[in-house]
Backbone as CSV, one residue per row, in Angstrom:
resi,resn,N_x,N_y,N_z,CA_x,CA_y,CA_z,C_x,C_y,C_z
1,MET,6.577,-20.134,47.258,6.673,-21.219,46.504,5.969,-21.435,45.530
2,ARG,4.646,-21.114,45.955,3.370,-21.837,45.502,3.457,-20.683,43.981
3,ALA,3.762,-19.324,43.765,3.527,-18.677,43.170,4.429,-18.940,41.858
4,ARG,5.842,-19.428,42.417,6.888,-19.583,41.373,6.455,-21.095,40.834
5,THR,6.012,-21.922,41.465,5.537,-23.090,40.519,4.435,-22.860,39.744
6,PHE,3.021,-22.026,39.853,2.478,-22.090,38.972,3.089,-20.961,37.896
7,LEU,4.234,-19.943,37.986,4.734,-19.153,36.744,5.337,-20.326,36.133
8,LEU,6.103,-21.196,36.540,6.888,-22.077,35.780,5.891,-23.361,34.726
9,VAL,4.998,-23.904,35.596,3.730,-24.390,34.431,3.117,-23.626,33.822
10,ALA,2.577,-22.338,34.032,2.248,-21.439,32.954,3.632,-21.215,31.814
11,LEU,4.531,-20.465,32.013,5.602,-21.054,30.983,5.853,-21.912,29.914
12,MET,5.689,-22.968,30.905,5.610,-24.567,30.205,4.566,-24.536,29.307
13,ILE,3.240,-24.600,29.489,2.219,-24.423,28.988,1.825,-23.248,28.115
14,GLY,2.272,-22.200,28.452,2.226,-20.907,27.268,2.235,-21.075,26.021
15,PRO,3.750,-21.109,25.770,4.423,-20.963,23.918,3.428,-22.192,23.228
16,PRO,3.095,-23.060,23.567,2.319,-24.083,22.493,0.862,-23.208,22.350
17,ALA,0.242,-22.871,23.436,-1.085,-21.930,22.861,-0.785,-20.992,22.206
18,PHE,0.339,-20.614,22.032,0.417,-19.213,20.881,0.849,-19.806,19.877
19,ALA,1.589,-20.850,19.820,2.197,-21.473,18.696,1.295,-21.354,17.446
20,GLY,-0.082,-21.784,17.469,-0.795,-21.747,16.325,-1.223,-20.610,15.632
21,GLU,-0.793,-19.340,16.910,-1.463,-17.807,16.354,-0.574,-17.377,14.953
22,GLU,-1.134,-16.851,14.023,-0.584,-16.833,12.774,-0.817,-15.010,12.619
23,GLY,0.222,-14.594,12.284,0.031,-12.865,12.271,1.281,-12.827,11.264
24,CYS,1.447,-11.337,10.831,2.339,-10.997,9.878,3.739,-11.286,10.372
25,GLU,5.174,-11.853,9.694,6.012,-11.878,10.177,7.071,-10.639,9.979
26,TRP,6.492,-9.509,9.379,7.219,-8.506,9.178,7.053,-7.516,9.834
27,MET,5.916,-7.399,10.197,5.405,-6.026,11.302,4.045,-6.500,11.735
28,ASN,3.680,-5.979,13.093,2.601,-6.310,14.003,1.911,-5.274,13.856
29,ALA,0.484,-5.581,14.130,-0.780,-4.834,14.228,-0.557,-3.033,14.809
30,ALA,0.319,-3.280,15.950,0.273,-2.479,16.777,1.440,-1.278,15.862
31,SER,2.521,-1.715,15.117,3.380,-0.952,14.394,2.676,-0.296,12.773
32,ALA,2.075,-1.257,12.710,0.985,-1.019,10.972,0.203,0.257,12.046
33,ALA,-0.836,0.141,13.108,-1.420,1.151,13.783,-0.672,2.461,14.007
34,GLY,0.458,2.779,14.301,1.593,3.553,14.332,1.504,4.002,13.044
35,TYR,1.839,3.400,11.869,2.039,4.172,10.682,0.758,4.797,10.053
36,LEU,-0.235,4.234,10.472,-2.070,4.603,9.345,-2.175,5.126,10.723
37,LYS,-1.580,5.432,11.817,-2.764,6.272,12.750,-3.627,6.343,13.007
38,THR,-4.009,4.925,12.975,-5.532,4.664,13.569,-5.387,3.001,13.881
39,ALA,-6.592,2.875,14.433,-6.628,1.073,14.787,-6.797,0.330,13.252
40,VAL,-6.132,-0.813,13.621,-5.961,-1.416,11.994,-6.972,-2.626,12.504
41,GLN,-7.129,-3.687,11.154,-7.534,-4.804,11.115,-6.673,-5.379,10.135
42,ALA,-6.160,-6.706,10.406,-4.981,-7.570,9.963,-5.467,-8.364,9.287
43,SER,-5.532,-8.937,7.751,-5.313,-9.993,7.366,-3.735,-10.804,6.694
44,VAL,-3.889,-12.121,6.570,-2.466,-12.426,6.684,-2.878,-13.672,5.385
45,VAL,-1.533,-13.613,4.709,-1.704,-14.751,3.684,-0.210,-15.251,3.908
46,LYS,-0.100,-16.527,3.944,1.039,-17.325,3.757,1.337,-17.860,2.206
47,LYS,2.377,-17.645,1.818,2.706,-18.423,0.671,4.248,-18.753,0.656
48,GLY,4.190,-20.071,0.943,5.437,-20.849,1.070,6.497,-20.345,1.859
49,GLU,7.665,-19.561,1.714,8.219,-18.833,2.355,8.177,-17.581,2.418
50,GLY,6.822,-16.792,1.865,6.814,-15.609,1.841,5.407,-15.634,2.488
51,GLY,4.175,-14.207,1.656,3.117,-14.397,1.749,2.555,-12.743,1.768
52,SER,1.786,-12.463,2.347,1.044,-11.177,2.488,0.377,-10.870,3.501
53,CYS,0.330,-9.623,4.225,-0.171,-8.895,5.207,-0.456,-7.673,4.657
54,ASP,-2.193,-7.605,5.344,-2.919,-6.538,4.727,-3.330,-5.501,6.176
55,PHE,-3.058,-4.229,6.411,-3.717,-3.612,7.426,-4.613,-2.306,6.913
56,SER,-5.581,-2.578,7.295,-6.599,-1.651,6.959,-7.355,-0.817,8.440
57,GLY,-7.549,0.524,7.912,-8.001,1.112,9.035,-8.527,2.299,8.615
58,THR,-9.440,2.980,9.531,-10.312,4.464,9.057,-9.810,5.481,9.800
59,ARG,-9.816,6.867,9.279,-9.591,7.876,10.430,-10.469,8.862,9.215
60,GLY,-12.000,9.084,10.532,-12.988,9.938,9.629,-13.189,9.196,7.965
61,ALA,-13.176,9.987,7.048,-14.058,9.257,6.158,-12.726,8.615,5.504
62,GLU,-11.706,8.739,5.671,-10.901,8.411,4.641,-10.201,6.963,5.256
63,ARG,-10.090,5.738,4.066,-9.579,4.536,4.150,-8.294,4.563,4.098
64,LEU,-7.445,3.613,4.807,-5.884,3.637,4.539,-5.819,2.270,4.765
65,ASP,-4.995,1.914,3.607,-4.413,0.044,3.640,-2.981,-0.036,3.645
66,LEU,-2.538,-0.757,4.269,-1.019,-0.937,4.712,-0.690,-2.371,3.965
67,TRP,0.141,-2.618,2.806,0.312,-3.663,2.124,1.393,-4.384,2.273
68,ILE,1.405,-5.488,2.801,2.968,-6.177,2.551,3.329,-7.308,1.764
69,ASP,4.262,-7.418,0.418,4.195,-8.659,0.103,5.710,-9.419,-0.036
70,VAL,5.934,-10.427,0.128,7.421,-10.921,0.228,7.183,-12.381,-0.339
71,THR,8.219,-12.368,-1.463,8.259,-13.566,-2.307,10.028,-14.089,-2.524
72,THR,10.130,-15.141,-2.765,11.322,-15.707,-3.111,11.979,-15.440,-4.192
73,LEU,12.762,-15.217,-4.913,13.468,-14.229,-5.820,14.164,-15.476,-6.272
74,ASP,13.936,-15.818,-7.838,14.872,-16.314,-8.511,16.024,-15.400,-9.333
75,ALA,17.318,-16.256,-9.464,18.277,-15.707,-10.239,18.239,-14.618,-10.836
76,ALA,17.003,-14.561,-12.046,16.958,-13.856,-13.241,15.786,-12.916,-12.739
77,LYS,15.246,-12.852,-11.448,13.946,-11.678,-11.614,14.570,-10.863,-10.314
78,THR,14.536,-9.310,-11.015,14.324,-8.700,-9.479,13.269,-7.399,-9.516
79,PRO,12.634,-7.148,-8.632,11.514,-6.296,-8.417,12.142,-4.987,-8.997
80,SER,10.738,-4.387,-9.899,11.210,-3.372,-10.219,9.703,-2.033,-9.871
81,CYS,9.990,-1.046,-10.213,8.930,0.130,-10.071,8.521,0.553,-11.170
82,GLY,8.816,0.602,-12.130,8.726,1.001,-13.463,9.241,2.293,-13.620
83,ALA,8.460,3.292,-14.900,9.337,4.377,-15.008,8.771,5.417,-13.873
84,GLY,9.715,6.354,-13.421,9.439,7.482,-12.064,10.159,6.937,-11.056
85,ALA,10.529,5.976,-10.675,11.029,5.302,-9.760,12.137,6.293,-9.065
86,VAL,12.501,6.112,-7.611,13.716,6.865,-7.193,14.154,6.007,-6.207
87,PRO,15.373,5.821,-6.418,16.083,4.803,-5.901,16.510,5.459,-4.583
88,LEU,16.062,4.098,-3.385,16.121,4.277,-2.112,17.484,3.877,-1.362
89,ARG,18.398,4.722,-0.479,19.663,3.902,-0.030,19.059,3.436,1.516
90,GLY,19.823,2.464,1.949,19.628,1.970,3.250,18.246,1.040,3.711
91,ILE,17.373,0.700,2.597,16.502,0.107,2.558,16.489,-1.443,1.691
92,GLY,16.907,-2.279,2.414,17.302,-3.237,1.726,18.235,-3.169,0.553
93,ASN,17.912,-4.145,-0.781,18.899,-3.652,-1.982,18.053,-3.385,-2.743
94,GLU,18.470,-2.605,-3.612,18.004,-2.178,-4.935,16.718,-1.830,-4.719
95,ALA,16.461,-0.877,-3.718,14.947,-0.735,-3.285,14.564,0.851,-4.047
96,PHE,13.297,0.967,-4.441,12.283,2.237,-5.197,11.643,2.535,-4.698
97,VAL,10.830,3.736,-4.691,9.834,4.179,-3.888,9.247,4.865,-5.529
98,CYS,7.899,4.433,-5.862,7.305,4.763,-6.935,5.624,5.277,-6.416
99,SER,4.853,5.804,-7.079,3.282,5.866,-7.221,3.156,4.675,-7.881
100,TYR,1.869,4.187,-7.105,1.006,2.798,-7.762,0.006,3.316,-8.117
101,GLY,-0.561,2.946,-9.349,-1.981,3.379,-9.911,-3.024,2.535,-9.874
102,GLY,-3.021,1.497,-9.563,-3.675,0.353,-9.428,-5.215,0.549,-9.230
103,GLU,-5.403,0.880,-8.304,-6.577,1.471,-7.418,-7.668,2.503,-7.580
104,SER,-8.580,2.603,-8.033,-9.396,3.335,-8.539,-9.805,4.109,-7.290
105,GLY,-9.860,5.868,-7.186,-10.486,6.498,-6.217,-9.360,6.470,-4.878
106,LYS,-7.856,5.530,-5.288,-7.070,5.736,-3.910,-5.863,6.499,-4.795
107,VAL,-5.125,7.086,-3.898,-3.765,7.268,-3.840,-2.489,6.582,-3.217
108,SER,-1.988,6.051,-3.929,-1.091,4.782,-3.377,0.372,5.006,-3.697
109,GLU,1.104,4.935,-2.598,2.589,5.144,-3.224,3.061,3.605,-2.634
110,GLN,4.800,3.053,-3.326,5.257,2.071,-3.040,6.469,1.924,-2.862
111,VAL,6.935,0.856,-2.449,8.079,0.701,-1.995,8.877,-0.542,-1.916
112,VAL,9.638,-0.916,-3.604,9.734,-2.255,-3.991,11.436,-2.419,-3.517
113,GLY,11.502,-3.704,-3.368,13.320,-3.892,-3.190,13.277,-5.139,-2.899
114,ARG,14.637,-5.618,-2.633,14.746,-7.150,-2.009,15.999,-7.127,-1.131
115,VAL,15.886,-8.201,0.116,16.868,-8.328,0.559,17.383,-9.942,0.594
116,ARG,18.575,-10.124,0.570,19.084,-11.506,-0.007,18.562,-12.076,-1.258
117,LYS,17.176,-13.060,-0.982,16.564,-13.834,-2.207,15.385,-13.513,-1.748
118,GLN,14.791,-12.539,-1.035,13.902,-12.082,-0.906,13.262,-10.547,-1.653
119,ALA,11.933,-11.070,-2.363,11.783,-9.455,-2.875,10.479,-8.894,-1.621
120,PHE,10.434,-7.407,-1.663,9.184,-7.232,-0.947,8.621,-5.782,-1.652
121,THR,7.475,-5.753,-1.418,6.776,-4.725,-1.492,5.930,-4.324,-0.443
122,VAL,5.666,-2.923,-0.456,5.345,-2.215,1.164,4.308,-1.154,0.129
123,ARG,3.259,-1.058,0.126,2.083,-0.421,-0.475,1.268,0.522,0.531
124,LEU,1.308,1.586,0.616,0.330,2.558,1.568,-0.518,3.028,0.569
125,SER,-2.123,2.850,0.602,-3.112,3.743,-0.362,-3.919,4.527,1.246
126,SER,-4.420,5.335,0.011,-5.062,6.420,0.687,-6.411,6.977,0.035
127,SER,-7.733,6.823,0.676,-9.257,6.781,-0.182,-9.455,8.482,-0.205
128,GLY,-8.454,8.971,0.918,-8.765,10.214,1.114,-8.488,11.356,-0.206
129,ALA,-9.195,12.322,-0.202,-9.455,13.266,-1.475,-8.080,14.257,-1.562
130,VAL,-7.641,14.421,-0.436,-6.293,15.054,-0.042,-5.188,14.451,0.457
131,ALA,-5.342,13.245,0.336,-4.144,12.781,0.699,-2.678,13.710,0.130
132,LYS,-1.788,13.712,1.108,-0.631,14.113,0.764,0.360,13.101,0.028
133,ARG,0.792,13.303,-0.971,1.838,12.322,-1.363,2.913,12.421,-0.527
134,GLU,3.412,13.236,-0.496,4.559,13.555,0.717,4.663,12.651,1.756
135,GLU,3.464,12.871,2.477,3.548,12.121,3.705,3.245,10.414,3.638
136,LEU,2.556,10.329,2.237,2.330,8.806,2.186,3.919,8.400,1.853
137,ILE,4.641,9.044,0.786,6.188,8.728,0.654,6.560,8.306,1.937
138,GLU,6.759,9.309,2.733,7.556,9.368,3.933,7.306,8.243,5.079
139,THR,5.724,7.954,4.923,5.419,6.870,6.026,5.600,5.549,4.861
140,VAL,5.141,5.193,3.801,5.827,3.963,3.262,7.578,3.924,3.235
141,CYS,7.967,4.655,3.428,9.306,4.633,3.067,9.789,3.684,5.091
142,ARG,9.457,4.578,5.742,9.215,4.035,7.152,8.736,2.631,7.369
143,ALA,7.607,2.197,7.094,7.162,0.976,6.907,7.993,0.226,6.206
144,ALA,8.743,0.542,4.966,9.487,-0.535,4.040,10.623,-0.611,4.982
145,GLU,11.463,0.303,6.084,12.349,0.320,6.523,12.100,-1.066,7.420
146,GLN,11.127,-1.235,8.232,11.226,-2.177,9.497,10.966,-3.214,8.793
147,VAL,10.159,-3.647,7.061,10.005,-5.015,6.958,11.576,-5.276,5.821
148,ALA,12.057,-4.245,5.741,13.410,-4.975,4.946,14.529,-5.398,6.368
149,GLY,14.688,-4.587,7.443,15.266,-5.004,8.612,14.775,-6.407,9.357
150,ASN,13.477,-6.852,8.930,12.845,-7.749,9.798,13.263,-8.805,8.373
151,LEU,13.495,-8.669,7.371,13.935,-9.919,6.411,15.742,-10.227,6.368
152,PHE,15.968,-9.619,7.199,17.762,-9.466,7.315,18.211,-10.478,7.887
């Protein structure tokens, strides 16, 4: 009886204690660590109904970053990946995978797409000189599947 009472009190007190914690709405650190194959540190920025999450970690001398950004679309704005984009099926709507060249000294691949009225970008970057693009593409596509699934 005493244990049952303690459990009931803990359940009643527990949820408000966790309600203030802010995490990534589209992926948790454990999933990100699985994609990056290393322990990660996370940072989250909330922006209205969207936001961004950045998971970073190191494997030896290689630095890895998994960045997720979600924004609300207006009717005229559709996410794009630019020239060389490859369409993806089964990941949200109008999803594409392409290289991202914005970070010096890094190899980066990204998936952009939308789910209903939300646009998403999932980018995987590696500082490793021998990073294999095929491996980065496969990993960023798997991560994008999770993000798109959480947006439905």
